[in-house]
N, C-alpha and C positions, 0 to 999 in steps of 0.2 A: 504494500500500500504506500503510495507516495502522498505525503502531506507535509506542508511547510511547518516550521516551528511556530510561526504566527497562527496558522490554522489550528494546530494542536493546542496551543495556549488558549485560544478563544473557546475551543470546545471543552477544555478542562478548567476554565476560569483560573488560569495560572499566568504568570508573566513570561513573555518570550525569552528574556535573558535567563530566567530560572530554568526553562526547558533546555536552553543551550548549555548551561552549566551541568545539568544532569547528563546530557548527551556526551560531553567530554570528560565525564567522571570527576568533576570538581565539586559536585554536590551529591549527597546521598539522600534520596527522597524518603520521606516517612511512608508508612503504610497507607495513610489517608491520601497522600499524593500519588502513590502507586495505583490505588483504586481509581482516582480521577483520570490518570493516564490510560489505564486499561479501558475505562469507560469511553474516553475520548477516541481511542483507537478501535472501538467496537469489539473488544475482546473481554473475556472473563479474566480475572487476575491469574488463575492457574495457567491459562493458555498464553498470556503475555509472558509470564515467568518462564514457561517452557521455551518460548521463542528466544528470550534473552539468554537463557542458559545454553541453548544450542548454538547461538551465535558466539557466545563467550568461549565455548569449548573449541570451536573452529578457529577463532582468532588467536587463541593461546597456544595452539599447536604449531 
């Protein structure tokens, strides 16, 4: 799914700079923010975490 940080921030009621900091691992989101992000991406939290973990494993190898 292609979505700009601005679009995601609007859907999640978060600031775009905060989304950027999460994306580059300079901020660690709380559970409530993770829930907002999952909702904004139209995923359940378990599905979003599964996608994050599979990407992390690929990138760390």
